[in-house]
C-alpha positions in Angstrom: 152.6 88.3 83.4 152.7 91.8 84.1 153.9 94.5 81.8 157.4 95.4 82.1 156.8 98.7 83.7 153.4 98.8 85.5 151.9 102.2 86.1 152.1 103.7 89.7 149.8 105.7 91.6 151.7 108.8 90.9 151.2 109.0 87.1 148.5 110.2 85.1 147.1 107.3 83.1 144.0 106.6 80.9 141.5 105.1 83.6 139.3 103.4 81.1 140.0 99.5 80.6 139.8 97.8 77.5 136.5 97.3 76.3 135.3 93.8 75.9 134.3 92.6 72.3 131.1 91.6 73.4 128.4 94.3 73.6 128.6 95.9 77.3 125.9 94.8 79.9 124.1 98.4 80.7 125.2 99.7 84.0 122.1 100.0 85.6 121.8 96.2 85.3 125.3 96.1 86.9 124.1 98.2 89.5 120.9 96.0 90.2 123.4 92.9 90.0 125.7 94.3 93.0 123.9 96.8 94.8 120.9 94.5 96.9 123.5 93.0 99.2 124.5 96.0 100.5 121.0 96.5 101.7 120.8 92.8 102.8 123.7 93.2 104.7 122.5 96.2 106.6 118.9 95.3 107.1 119.7 93.5 110.6 121.0 96.7 111.9 117.6 97.7 113.9 115.9 94.7 114.2 118.3 92.5 116.2 115.9 92.2 119.4 113.1 90.9 117.2 115.4 88.2 115.3 116.8 87.2 118.8 113.4 86.8 120.4 112.4 84.8 117.3 115.2 82.4 117.7 115.1 82.3 121.5 118.6 83.6 122.0 120.1 87.0 123.3 120.4 90.1 121.4 124.1 90.1 121.4 124.3 86.3 120.5 121.5 87.2 117.5 124.7 89.9 116.1 126.4 86.8 114.7 124.1 87.0 111.9 125.9 90.2 111.0 129.3 88.9 112.0 128.9 86.0 109.6 127.5 87.8 106.7 130.7 90.3 106.9 132.9 87.1 106.8 131.3 85.1 103.9 131.3 88.5 102.0 135.1 88.9 102.9 136.1 85.2 102.2 133.5 84.7 99.2 134.9 87.5 97.4 138.3 86.4 96.3 136.9 82.7 96.1 134.1 83.4 93.7 136.7 85.7 91.7 139.1 82.7 91.4 135.9 80.7 90.1 135.2 83.5 87.8 138.8 83.4 86.4 138.7 79.7 85.9 135.6 78.7 84.7 134.1 81.9 83.5 131.3 84.3 84.1 128.5 81.9 83.2 129.6 79.3 86.2 130.1 82.3 88.6 126.7 83.5 88.0 125.0 80.0 88.4 126.8 79.4 91.4 126.0 82.9 93.1 122.5 82.5 92.0 122.1 79.1 93.7 123.8 80.4 96.8 121.2 83.0 97.4 118.3 80.6 96.4 119.6 78.2 99.0 120.4 80.9 101.6 117.5 82.6 101.4 115.4 79.5 101.5 117.0 78.4 104.7 116.3 81.8 106.4 112.7 81.1 105.8 112.4 78.4 107.8 115.5 78.2 110.2 114.3 77.7 113.9 117.6 78.0 115.2 120.3 80.6 115.3 122.9 78.0 113.8 121.0 77.3 110.8 120.1 81.0 110.2 123.9 81.6 110.2 124.5 79.3 107.6 121.6 80.8 105.6 123.3 84.2 105.8 126.4 83.0 105.1 125.3 81.6 101.5 123.6 84.8 100.9 126.6 86.6 101.5 128.9 84.4 99.3 126.4 84.6 96.6 126.2 88.4 96.9 129.8 88.5 96.7 129.8 86.6 93.5 127.4 88.8 91.8 129.4 92.2 93.2 132.6 90.3 91.7 131.0 89.8 88.5 129.3 93.3 88.2 132.7 94.9 88.6 134.4 92.8 86.0 132.2 93.8 83.6 132.1 97.4 84.1 134.8 98.7 82.1 135.3 102.3 83.3 135.2 104.4 86.3 132.2 106.0 85.0 130.4 102.8 85.0 132.0 101.5 87.9 130.7 104.6 89.9 127.3 103.6 89.1 127.7 100.4 90.6 129.3 101.8 93.8 126.7 104.7 94.0 124.0 102.0 94.0 126.0 99.9 96.7 126.2 103.0 98.8 122.5 104.2 98.4 121.0 100.7 99.1 123.6 100.1 102.1 122.2 103.7 103.5 118.7 102.7 103.1 119.3 99.1 104.3 118.4 99.3 108.3 115.1 101.5 107.6 114.0 98.8 104.7 114.7 96.1 107.2 113.0 97.8 110.0 109.8 98.6 107.5 109.7 95.0 106.4 110.1 93.3 109.5 107.2 95.6 111.1 105.0 94.9 108.1 106.0 91.2 107.1 108.5 89.3 109.2 112.3 89.9 109.9 112.9 86.8 107.6 111.8 89.2 104.6 114.0 91.8 105.7 117.1 89.5 105.4 116.0 88.3 102.1 116.3 91.7 100.1 119.4 90.6 98.7 117.5 88.4 96.4 116.3 91.0 94.4 119.8 90.9 92.7 118.4 87.7 90.9 116.1 90.0 88.7 119.3 91.3 86.7 120.6 87.6 86.1 118.6 87.2 82.6 119.8 90.6 81.3 123.6 90.0 82.1 123.1 86.5 80.8 122.1 87.7 77.5 124.7 90.5 76.9 127.7 89.1 78.6 130.5 87.0 77.4 130.0 83.6 79.2 132.8 81.8 77.4 134.8 79.6 79.9 138.7 80.6 79.8 141.1 77.9 79.3 143.4 77.3 82.3 146.0 74.3 82.3 147.3 74.8 85.5 145.6 73.1 88.5 143.7 74.8 91.3 145.7 76.3 94.0 143.8 74.7 97.1 146.2 75.4 99.5 146.7 79.2 98.4 143.1 79.6 98.7 142.7 77.8 102.0 145.5 80.0 103.5 143.9 83.1 102.1 140.5 82.5 103.9 142.1 81.5 107.1 143.7 85.1 107.1 140.4 87.0 106.1 138.7 84.8 108.7 141.2 85.7 111.4 141.4 89.4 110.6 137.5 89.4 110.3 137.3 88.3 114.1 139.8 90.6 115.2 137.1 93.0 116.5 135.4 90.1 118.6 138.6 88.3 119.8 141.5 90.5 119.4 144.3 88.8 121.1 143.7 85.0 119.5 142.6 86.7 116.3 145.8 88.9 115.6 147.8 85.6 116.4 146.1 83.9 114.1 146.3 86.3 111.5 150.3 86.9 111.6 150.9 83.0 111.6 148.2 82.4 108.6 149.6 85.6 106.7 153.4 84.5 107.2 152.4 80.7 105.8 150.2 82.6 102.8 153.4 84.5 102.1 155.9 81.6 102.1 153.2 79.9 99.8 153.3 82.8 97.6 156.9 82.5 97.5 156.9 78.8 96.3 153.8 79.4 94.0 154.1 82.9 92.3 151.3 82.1 90.0 148.9 80.6 92.5 145.5 81.8 93.8 147.1 84.9 95.1 149.3 86.0 92.2 152.8 87.4 93.4 152.7 90.1 90.4 149.6 91.7 92.1 151.6 91.9 95.2 154.6 93.3 93.5 152.3 96.0 91.7 152.6 99.1 93.5 149.3 100.4 92.0 147.4 97.5 93.1 148.8 97.5 96.7 148.2 101.2 97.2 144.9 101.3 95.7 143.9 98.2 97.7 145.6 99.7 100.9 143.8 102.9 100.3 140.3 101.3 99.6 140.5 99.4 103.1 141.3 102.9 104.7 138.4 104.7 103.3 136.0 101.9 103.9 137.5 101.5 107.5 136.6 105.3 108.1 133.2 105.3 106.6 132.1 102.3 108.5 133.5 103.6 111.9 131.7 106.8 110.9 128.3 105.1 110.1 128.4 104.1 113.7 130.0 106.9 115.5 127.9 109.8 113.9 124.7 108.8 115.4 126.1 108.6 118.8 127.8 111.9 118.5 124.3 113.4 117.7 122.8 112.0 120.9 125.7 113.4 122.8 126.1 117.0 121.3 122.2 117.6 120.1 118.8 117.1 121.5 117.4 115.2 118.6 115.2 112.3 118.7 116.3 108.8 117.3 114.0 109.1 114.6 115.2 112.6 113.7 118.9 111.3 113.7 118.3 108.3 111.5 116.4 110.6 108.9 119.1 112.9 109.1 121.8 110.3 108.5 119.8 108.6 105.8 119.7 112.2 103.8 123.3 112.8 104.1 124.3 109.4 103.0 121.8 109.3 100.1 123.3 112.6 99.0 127.2 111.5 99.2 126.2 108.3 97.5 124.8 110.5 94.5 127.8 112.8 94.8 130.0 109.9 94.8 128.7 109.1 91.2 129.2 112.5 89.8 133.1 112.2 91.2 133.5 108.8 89.5 132.3 110.1 86.3 134.6 113.5 86.4 137.4 111.2 87.6 137.6 109.8 83.9 138.5 113.2 82.9 141.0 113.8 85.7 144.7 113.1 85.9 145.4 110.3 88.6 147.1 112.4 91.1 144.3 114.7 91.0 141.8 112.2 91.8 143.7 110.6 94.6 144.3 114.2 95.9 140.5 114.6 96.1 139.9 111.2 97.6 142.4 111.9 100.1 141.2 115.4 101.1 137.1 114.1 101.6 138.5 111.1 103.4 140.5 113.2 106.0 137.7 115.7 106.1 135.3 113.4 107.4 136.7 112.0 110.5 138.3 115.3 111.3 135.1 117.3 110.8 133.2 114.4 113.3 135.7 114.9 115.9 135.9 118.6 115.7 132.4 120.0 115.1 129.9 120.4 117.9 127.2 121.2 115.1 124.6 118.7 113.8 125.0 119.8 110.2 128.6 119.2 110.2 128.4 116.0 111.7 125.9 114.8 108.9 128.3 116.4 106.4 130.8 114.4 107.8 128.7 111.0 107.4 128.2 112.6 103.5 132.0 113.2 103.1 132.7 109.6 104.2 130.1 107.7 101.9 131.5 110.2 99.0 135.2 109.1 99.4 134.5 105.7 100.0 132.0 105.0 97.1 133.9 107.2 94.5 137.1 105.6 95.9 135.8 102.3 95.5 135.2 103.0 91.8 138.2 104.6 90.9 140.8 102.8 92.9 139.3 99.4 91.3 140.0 100.3 88.1 143.5 101.8 89.0 144.1 98.3 90.7 143.3 96.4 87.7 144.6 98.4 84.9 147.9 96.8 84.5 146.9 93.4 85.2 146.6 91.0 82.3 143.0 90.2 81.4 143.1 86.6 82.7 144.2 87.6 86.1 141.7 90.8 86.2 138.8 88.9 88.2 141.8 87.6 90.7 142.7 91.4 91.2 138.8 92.5 91.6 138.8 89.6 94.3 141.2 90.6 96.2 140.8 94.4 96.1 137.1 93.7 97.0 138.5 91.7 100.1 140.5 94.5 101.0 137.2 96.9 101.0 135.3 94.1 102.9 137.9 94.1 105.7 137.4 97.8 106.1 133.7 96.9 106.8 134.9 94.7 109.7 137.3 97.0 111.3 135.2 100.4 111.0 132.5 99.0 113.7 135.5 98.1 115.9 137.2 101.5 115.9 133.7 103.2 116.4 133.3 100.7 119.3 136.8 101.9 120.7 136.3 105.7 120.1 132.6 106.6 120.7 130.6 103.6 121.7 132.3 102.6 125.3 
């Protein structure tokens, strides 16, 4: 149950979670465990025509490989968090690793788009489990910042890395870069506490199913707005009624009553939506407002995103010594400055600065807000809180491209 007076976002509280009794896993191993999934998710961006030709489908149809990855990351995150909570870190790591290996093997031989989509979904679900495990082991804003900075950095280089691997080897190799995370498993298993927790209550299958349905409908909103919104509303109402009847189920009511958790998750979703929208919008704006070539635009954006990712790690480290209101003020200022700069500036350097500000706010925000969201959560529910928080971030990844399409990609 939650503490009698959970902290709110307006109070200055310590930003360090209780340290586990077992020795901490070094932050760089946690970054290696989590970050490769970001490169794997973005690797198809520049090679969709090649993938479509190999699978015998249209390029528009090949974009389902991107959509299904985002969907599986979104729904896989809370499901893997539930597995971690009930069966422990060891089970979550084993299942996640098995999903990545299976998905990668399927992609290596898949001759048809539906089979390739199944492989991508397995990869994404396994990656979601590794990200959740890494975040649950972070323990502080500084260590969380290393993870999210790595996530932002590899996400930035993902398209170029995917294109390079496709040209030198195969697009199937490009979609397998997330498997690099498996290299961190032995180190994490040796150092982390793998003890399975004891849970007497049965698994809340109905709550899990309703959450998956709600997240699925939300992810499909950009592709099928009217039916997806209707489905999301219906499933959300059913989920709310279920939470009311079973407040300690798959989605604990205590988390939804925590102002710190709700506001942190909502802000993370907002920052992620802005970042992913600018990720697609800034290149188009550079084409419209400058005479730059596609190669120059790609190189400039990559440099901006890498700079923003590096600065986010510094901001996350500094946040541990700042009061919570000051951290939130900085995040909101950077988060608002990014889209305003992109909308108003006619100069290429400022457009690239907007991209850097967006990834800075998002990566640093994910690190700090994740700690704020879970600070008042009982230890047993912390994986669930991390999973639901990460779900909100992943939804931003689905909403952002839709915003870009409506504003700048018409």
